[in-house]
C-alpha positions as CSV (number, residue, x, y, z in Angstrom):
1,M,62.0,-48.0,12.0
2,S,59.2,-48.7,9.5
3,A,55.7,-47.5,10.2
4,D,53.1,-49.9,11.5
5,P,51.7,-51.6,8.3
6,S,48.3,-52.4,9.8
7,V,45.3,-50.6,8.4
8,R,43.3,-49.3,11.3
9,P,39.5,-49.0,11.1
10,S,37.6,-45.8,11.8
11,A,37.3,-44.9,15.4
12,G,33.7,-44.1,14.7
13,L,33.0,-47.9,14.6
14,R,34.4,-48.5,18.1
15,D,30.9,-48.6,19.7
16,V,29.0,-50.0,16.8
17,K,27.7,-53.5,17.3
18,Y,25.6,-55.9,15.3
19,E,26.0,-59.2,17.0
20,I,23.2,-61.0,15.1
21,R,25.7,-61.5,12.3
22,G,28.7,-61.2,14.6
23,R,31.3,-63.6,16.0
24,L,28.8,-66.5,16.7
25,A,27.6,-66.4,13.1
26,R,31.2,-66.4,11.9
27,R,31.9,-69.4,14.1
28,A,28.8,-71.1,12.6
29,H,30.3,-70.6,9.1
30,E,33.6,-72.1,10.3
31,L,31.7,-75.2,11.6
32,E,29.8,-75.5,8.4
33,R,33.1,-75.5,6.4
34,L,34.2,-78.4,8.7
35,G,31.2,-80.4,7.6
36,Y,28.7,-79.8,10.5
37,E,25.1,-79.1,9.8
38,I,24.1,-75.9,11.7
39,I,20.5,-75.0,12.3
40,S,20.7,-71.2,12.0
41,L,17.9,-69.4,13.9
42,N,19.7,-66.1,14.4
43,I,18.1,-64.1,11.6
44,G,14.7,-63.8,10.1
45,N,15.4,-64.8,6.5
46,P,12.3,-66.5,5.1
47,G,14.0,-67.7,1.9
48,A,16.5,-69.8,3.9
49,F,13.6,-71.9,5.2
50,G,11.7,-72.5,2.0
51,F,9.4,-69.5,1.9
52,R,8.9,-68.1,-1.6
53,T,8.1,-64.5,-2.6
54,P,4.5,-64.4,-4.1
55,E,4.6,-65.3,-7.8
56,A,2.8,-62.2,-8.9
57,M,5.6,-60.1,-7.4
58,R,8.3,-62.0,-9.3
59,L,6.3,-61.6,-12.5
60,A,5.9,-57.9,-12.0
61,I,9.7,-57.6,-11.9
62,I,10.2,-59.8,-14.9
63,E,7.6,-57.9,-17.0
64,N,9.3,-54.5,-16.1
65,L,12.9,-55.5,-16.4
66,A,13.4,-53.1,-19.3
67,E,12.2,-50.3,-17.1
68,G,14.8,-51.2,-14.5
69,E,18.0,-50.6,-16.5
70,G,18.4,-46.9,-15.9
71,Y,18.4,-44.7,-12.9
72,C,15.0,-43.7,-11.5
73,H,14.0,-40.7,-9.4
74,Q,16.0,-40.4,-6.2
75,K,12.9,-41.1,-4.1
76,G,11.9,-44.2,-6.1
77,I,9.7,-45.0,-9.0
78,F,6.3,-43.3,-8.9
79,P,4.1,-46.5,-9.0
80,A,5.9,-47.9,-5.9
81,R,5.6,-44.6,-4.0
82,E,2.0,-44.2,-5.0
83,A,1.2,-47.8,-3.8
84,V,2.6,-46.9,-0.4
85,V,0.4,-43.7,-0.4
86,M,-2.7,-45.8,-1.2
87,Q,-1.9,-48.3,1.6
88,Q,-1.4,-45.4,4.1
89,Q,-4.6,-43.7,3.0
90,A,-6.5,-47.0,3.4
91,R,-5.2,-47.1,7.0
92,G,-6.4,-43.6,7.7
93,V,-3.2,-41.6,7.0
94,T,-4.8,-39.1,4.6
95,Q,-2.3,-36.3,4.2
96,V,0.6,-38.3,2.8
97,T,1.5,-38.0,-0.9
98,A,4.1,-39.6,-3.2
99,E,6.4,-36.6,-2.4
100,E,6.6,-37.8,1.2
101,V,7.6,-41.4,0.3
102,F,11.2,-42.5,-0.1
103,I,12.1,-45.9,-1.5
104,G,15.4,-47.4,-0.2
105,N,17.6,-50.5,-0.5
106,G,15.6,-52.2,2.3
107,V,14.5,-50.6,5.6
108,S,18.1,-51.0,6.7
109,E,19.4,-48.3,4.4
110,L,16.5,-46.0,5.2
111,I,17.2,-46.2,9.0
112,D,20.6,-44.9,8.3
113,L,19.4,-42.2,6.0
114,V,16.6,-40.8,8.1
115,L,18.9,-40.6,11.1
116,R,21.8,-39.1,9.1
117,A,19.4,-36.3,7.8
118,L,18.4,-35.5,11.4
119,L,21.3,-35.9,13.8
120,N,24.1,-33.5,14.9
121,P,26.9,-34.8,17.1
122,G,25.7,-35.6,20.6
123,D,22.0,-35.6,19.7
124,E,19.9,-38.3,21.5
125,V,17.4,-40.8,20.1
126,L,15.1,-42.8,22.3
127,I,15.1,-46.4,21.3
128,P,13.4,-49.4,22.9
129,S,15.3,-52.0,24.9
130,P,15.2,-54.7,23.6
131,D,15.6,-53.2,20.2
132,Y,16.4,-54.1,16.6
133,P,20.2,-53.3,17.0
134,L,20.5,-51.5,13.7
135,W,18.7,-48.5,15.2
136,T,21.2,-48.2,17.9
137,A,24.1,-48.8,15.5
138,A,22.8,-46.2,13.1
139,V,22.4,-43.6,15.8
140,T,26.0,-44.2,16.9
141,L,27.3,-44.1,13.3
142,N,25.7,-40.8,12.7
143,G,27.2,-39.1,15.8
144,G,24.2,-39.5,18.1
145,R,23.7,-41.1,21.4
146,A,21.2,-44.0,21.7
147,V,19.1,-43.7,24.9
148,H,17.3,-46.9,25.6
149,Y,13.8,-46.9,27.2
150,P,13.0,-50.2,28.9
151,C,10.3,-52.6,27.7
152,R,10.5,-55.0,30.6
153,P,9.6,-58.7,30.4
154,R,7.3,-58.4,33.4
155,N,5.2,-55.8,31.5
156,G,4.8,-58.0,28.5
157,F,7.7,-56.0,26.8
158,L,5.5,-52.9,26.6
159,P,7.0,-49.5,27.3
160,D,5.8,-47.2,30.1
161,A,5.3,-43.7,28.5
162,E,5.9,-41.9,31.8
163,E,9.3,-43.6,32.0
164,V,10.1,-42.7,28.4
165,A,9.1,-39.1,29.1
166,R,11.7,-38.9,32.0
167,L,14.4,-39.8,29.6
168,V,13.8,-36.7,27.4
169,T,16.5,-34.1,27.6
170,P,17.2,-30.9,25.6
171,R,19.4,-33.0,23.3
172,T,16.6,-35.5,22.4
173,R,15.6,-35.4,18.8
174,A,13.6,-38.5,18.0
175,L,11.6,-41.4,19.5
176,V,11.8,-44.8,17.8
177,V,8.9,-47.3,18.1
178,I,9.2,-50.9,16.7
179,N,5.7,-52.4,16.4
180,P,5.2,-55.4,16.1
181,N,8.4,-55.6,18.0
182,N,11.6,-57.4,17.0
183,P,12.9,-59.3,19.0
184,T,10.0,-59.8,21.5
185,G,6.9,-60.1,19.2
186,A,5.0,-57.6,21.4
187,V,2.2,-55.8,19.6
188,Y,1.5,-52.4,21.2
189,P,-2.1,-51.6,22.2
190,Q,-3.5,-48.3,20.9
191,S,-3.4,-46.8,24.4
192,V,0.3,-47.4,24.7
193,L,0.9,-45.9,21.2
194,E,-1.2,-42.9,22.1
195,D,0.8,-42.3,25.2
196,L,4.1,-42.5,23.3
197,V,2.8,-40.1,20.7
198,R,1.9,-37.6,23.4
199,V,5.5,-37.8,24.7
200,A,6.9,-37.0,21.3
201,E,4.4,-34.2,20.6
202,R,5.0,-32.5,23.9
203,A,8.8,-32.6,23.4
204,G,8.8,-31.8,19.7
205,L,10.4,-35.2,18.8
206,V,10.4,-36.8,15.4
207,L,8.6,-40.2,15.5
208,Y,10.1,-43.2,13.7
209,S,7.8,-46.2,13.5
210,D,9.4,-49.4,12.3
211,E,6.4,-51.4,11.0
212,I,8.1,-54.0,8.9
213,Y,6.1,-56.8,10.5
214,D,2.7,-55.0,10.3
215,Q,0.7,-57.9,9.0
216,M,2.4,-60.7,11.0
217,L,-0.1,-61.0,13.8
218,Y,-1.4,-64.0,15.8
219,D,-4.5,-64.9,17.8
220,G,-6.4,-61.8,17.1
221,A,-3.7,-59.2,17.8
222,Q,-4.5,-55.8,16.4
223,F,-1.9,-53.6,14.7
224,V,-2.4,-49.9,14.9
225,P,-0.4,-47.7,12.5
226,L,1.4,-45.1,14.5
227,A,0.8,-42.4,11.9
228,T,-2.9,-42.6,12.4
229,L,-2.3,-41.2,15.9
230,A,0.5,-38.7,15.3
231,H,-0.7,-35.3,14.1
232,D,1.3,-32.7,15.9
233,T,4.8,-33.8,15.1
234,L,6.6,-35.3,12.2
235,C,6.1,-39.1,11.9
236,G,8.1,-41.4,9.6
237,T,6.7,-44.9,9.0
238,L,9.2,-47.5,7.8
239,S,8.3,-50.8,6.1
240,G,9.2,-53.0,3.2
241,L,9.0,-56.2,1.3
242,S,11.4,-58.3,3.3
243,K,9.3,-60.0,5.9
244,V,5.5,-59.9,5.2
245,Y,6.2,-60.5,1.5
246,R,9.2,-62.9,2.1
247,A,11.5,-60.9,-0.3
248,C,14.6,-60.1,1.8
249,G,16.9,-60.3,-1.1
250,Y,14.9,-57.8,-3.2
251,R,16.1,-55.1,-0.8
252,V,13.1,-52.8,-1.1
253,G,11.9,-50.7,1.8
254,W,10.1,-47.4,2.2
255,A,9.7,-44.5,4.5
256,S,6.6,-42.4,4.4
257,F,6.2,-39.1,6.3
258,S,3.1,-37.6,7.7
259,G,2.0,-35.3,10.5
260,R,3.5,-31.8,10.7
261,L,5.0,-31.9,7.2
262,R,5.4,-28.1,6.9
263,Q,7.6,-28.0,10.0
264,G,9.5,-30.9,8.6
265,A,10.1,-29.4,5.1
266,D,13.8,-28.7,5.6
267,Y,14.4,-32.1,7.1
268,L,12.7,-33.8,4.2
269,A,14.8,-31.8,1.8
270,A,17.9,-33.0,3.6
271,L,16.6,-36.6,3.3
272,E,16.1,-36.1,-0.5
273,L,19.7,-34.7,-0.7
274,L,21.0,-37.9,0.9
275,S,18.8,-40.0,-1.4
276,S,20.2,-38.1,-4.4
277,L,23.8,-38.8,-3.3
278,R,23.3,-42.5,-3.7
279,L,21.5,-41.7,-7.0
280,C,18.6,-44.1,-6.4
281,S,17.8,-47.4,-4.8
282,A,18.0,-50.6,-7.0
283,V,15.2,-50.2,-9.6
284,P,14.0,-53.7,-10.8
285,A,12.5,-54.9,-7.5
286,Q,10.7,-51.6,-7.0
287,W,8.2,-52.8,-9.6
288,A,7.0,-55.5,-7.2
289,V,5.8,-52.9,-4.6
290,Q,2.5,-52.0,-6.3
291,T,1.7,-55.7,-6.9
292,A,2.6,-56.6,-3.3
293,L,0.6,-53.9,-1.6
294,G,-2.4,-54.0,-4.0
295,G,-2.7,-57.8,-4.4
296,H,-3.7,-60.8,-2.4
297,Q,-2.1,-60.7,1.1
298,S,-0.9,-64.3,1.3
299,I,0.6,-63.6,4.7
300,R,-2.8,-64.0,6.3
301,E,-2.9,-67.7,5.5
302,L,0.6,-68.1,7.1
303,V,-0.3,-66.6,10.4
304,T,-3.7,-68.2,11.1
305,P,-4.3,-71.8,12.4
306,G,-2.9,-74.3,10.0
307,G,-0.5,-71.7,8.5
308,R,3.2,-72.3,8.5
309,L,4.2,-69.4,10.8
310,Y,1.3,-70.0,13.1
311,E,2.1,-73.7,13.6
312,S,5.8,-73.0,14.1
313,R,5.0,-70.4,16.7
314,A,2.7,-72.9,18.4
315,A,5.6,-75.4,18.5
316,I,7.7,-72.9,20.3
317,L,5.0,-72.1,22.8
318,A,4.5,-75.8,23.5
319,A,8.2,-76.4,23.9
320,T,8.7,-73.6,26.3
321,R,5.7,-74.6,28.3
322,A,7.0,-78.1,28.6
323,S,10.6,-77.0,29.4
324,R,12.0,-77.3,32.9
325,F,14.3,-74.3,32.3
326,L,12.7,-71.9,29.8
327,H,9.7,-69.6,29.7
328,L,8.3,-67.3,27.1
329,E,6.0,-64.2,26.9
330,P,3.9,-65.4,23.9
331,P,4.8,-63.3,20.8
332,A,1.7,-61.6,19.4
333,G,3.4,-60.6,16.1
334,A,6.5,-60.8,14.0
335,M,8.6,-63.9,13.4
336,Y,10.6,-64.4,16.6
337,A,10.5,-65.6,20.2
338,F,12.5,-63.9,22.9
339,V,12.9,-66.8,25.3
340,A,14.0,-66.5,28.9
341,A,15.9,-68.9,31.1
342,D,14.7,-69.7,34.6
343,T,17.4,-68.4,36.9
344,Q,16.1,-70.4,39.8
345,D,17.4,-73.6,38.3
346,L,20.2,-71.9,36.4
347,A,21.6,-69.3,38.8
348,D,24.5,-68.2,36.7
349,F,22.9,-68.5,33.3
350,D,24.7,-66.2,30.7
351,D,23.1,-65.8,27.3
352,Q,26.3,-65.4,25.4
353,R,27.9,-68.5,27.0
354,F,24.7,-70.5,26.4
355,A,24.6,-69.4,22.7
356,L,28.3,-70.5,22.3
357,D,27.8,-73.8,24.0
358,L,24.6,-74.5,22.0
359,L,26.5,-73.8,18.8
360,E,29.6,-75.8,19.6
361,Q,27.9,-78.8,21.2
362,K,24.4,-78.9,19.7
363,H,25.0,-77.1,16.3
364,V,22.2,-74.6,16.8
365,L,22.8,-70.9,16.2
366,I,20.7,-68.4,18.2
367,A,21.1,-64.7,19.0
368,P,21.9,-63.9,22.7
369,G,19.6,-61.3,24.3
370,V,22.4,-58.8,24.8
371,S,22.6,-58.5,21.1
372,F,19.4,-56.4,21.4
373,N,20.8,-53.9,23.9
374,V,19.2,-55.2,27.1
375,P,21.0,-55.0,30.5
376,Y,20.1,-58.6,31.5
377,R,21.8,-61.8,30.4
378,T,18.8,-64.2,30.7
379,H,17.2,-64.2,27.2
380,F,17.8,-65.2,23.6
381,R,16.0,-64.8,20.3
382,I,15.1,-67.5,17.8
383,T,13.0,-67.2,14.7
384,N,9.9,-69.2,14.1
385,L,10.6,-69.7,10.4
386,P,11.6,-73.4,10.6
387,Q,9.1,-76.2,10.3
388,P,7.6,-77.3,13.7
389,A,9.6,-80.6,13.6
390,V,12.8,-78.7,13.4
391,L,11.9,-76.5,16.3
392,H,10.9,-79.6,18.4
393,D,14.4,-80.9,17.7
394,V,16.0,-77.6,18.6
395,F,14.3,-77.4,21.9
396,A,15.2,-81.0,22.7
397,R,18.9,-80.0,22.2
398,M,18.5,-76.9,24.3
399,E,16.9,-79.0,27.1
400,E,19.8,-81.4,27.1
401,L,22.4,-78.6,27.4
402,L,20.4,-76.8,30.1
403,A,20.0,-80.1,32.1
404,A,23.8,-80.5,31.9
405,Y,24.2,-76.9,33.2
406,A,21.8,-77.7,36.1
407,A,23.6,-80.9,36.9
408,A,27.0,-79.2,36.9
409,G,25.8,-76.6,39.4
410,P,26.7,-72.9,39.8
411,G,30.1,-71.9,38.6
412,D,30.6,-75.0,36.5
413,A,28.1,-74.6,33.7
414,H,30.6,-75.4,30.9
415,P,30.1,-79.1,30.1
416,G,32.4,-80.6,27.5
417,N,35.2,-78.6,25.9
418,V,33.4,-75.3,25.5
419,V,36.0,-73.4,27.5
420,A,38.6,-74.2,24.9
421,A,36.2,-73.2,22.2
422,Q,35.6,-69.8,23.9
423,S,39.3,-69.1,23.6
424,R,38.9,-68.7,19.8
425,F,36.8,-65.6,20.4
426,K,39.2,-63.7,22.6
C-alpha cells in the first residue's frame, strides 16, 4: 500500500487562528471573482479606501533609494532608530537610545520576534480580551499559553487591574496592553495604565505596549504612553507607519525598550540575535521614518471635526444610535467600531452566522467578534475608513438583515439560502 500522499501541516499551527483574513475573507474573494462588489470592512487598510501616505514620506524613500539597495544593521538604519528615540524622549521616555530600538517588517513581525526571544514552552502571556489576534497567535506559535484578561463591554472595554493580577501565575512572563485598543477603540486613562504597570512590576513581568494607533484620537481623548509610567520592569513599546501614517504596504514598525534595561540585557541580546537571523528588515521604506515622526502630523486633520476619519466615525455613531438592533460603546481612538447586537430583539444572535449572512446576502464583509478572542457571540468589528455615505449604506443593509432575523423569530434566523452557503465552510 502506498503512503498517504498528502502533505500535513505542522501540528504547531493547530491552535493558531487569524480569522480577520480567514474563511469569510476567502469567501468574499470567491464572490468578487463571480462579479459581486463586496464592501470589505474586515481590516484597517487605509490605502484600500483612498487614503494616501504623506507625500514627504514618499519623497524621502525616492531620494534615498540608492541607500536601500544593500543590507543595513540588523536593528535598522540609524536615522530611523534615532527618530524613534527623539519621539520617545519628547514624550518623556528619557533613557531610551538607538541601541534599544529595533526596526521590523511592520509591527506584525516584531510581535513574533519579541515573544520568540522571551518564551519557553508553557510560559504564559496576559493578553486583553478582546485582543488584536496576532498577539494570541504569536504566543501560541512560540510555545506559550495566551491567558486573556477581560475588558468587558459594561466597563467601557477597560481592564480591571485587580482581575488581571489574579491571573498571574509562576509561569506568567509578560503583560500585553493595546492602547488605543483594536478592536474596541478604547483609550486607557492614566489611572488604568498605572494600575496595570504596578501589576507587571510586582510580578516582574515584561510589559508590551502596542501603540500603533497612538495619534488616532477623537473628541479630546488623551493618549498616555505606557513607557512614561513603567520604570521598575522592562517595557517594550511597539508602533509603526501603517496606521497613523497610512503606509501599511511599507511594512515598517519599531519596538523601543525602556525601564529596567540592565536586567533586560540578555533578553535584548536574544532579540538582536533573532533580528540578525533575518539579516535586516526591508531598507527603502525605513528612510520614511525620520520624515514621518519629525514632520507635520497630518493625522490630526483627519481625526478632528470635518476630517475624514472623524466624520466616518460620526456616521457609525449615528447609525448605531438610530438602529433598532445595534448599540455601540463610542470608540475614543483607532479606526474601528466594535458593534454589539441587542439580544433582547435577537435572542439567538450569533456573530459568525451574522457575518456570513451579511456577506452572502448583502455583500458586506465584517469581522465577527469571536475573531478577537472573546467568549461572547454578540459583537462584530468594522473599520471607519470608508466614506460616510458608504457606511450609511452598510448599516441600512445590516438593518434589513437584522429585521429579517427578528421577523423569523428564534431558531429560524437564516433567511434566504444561507444554510446552503454555510455548507461550503464545513
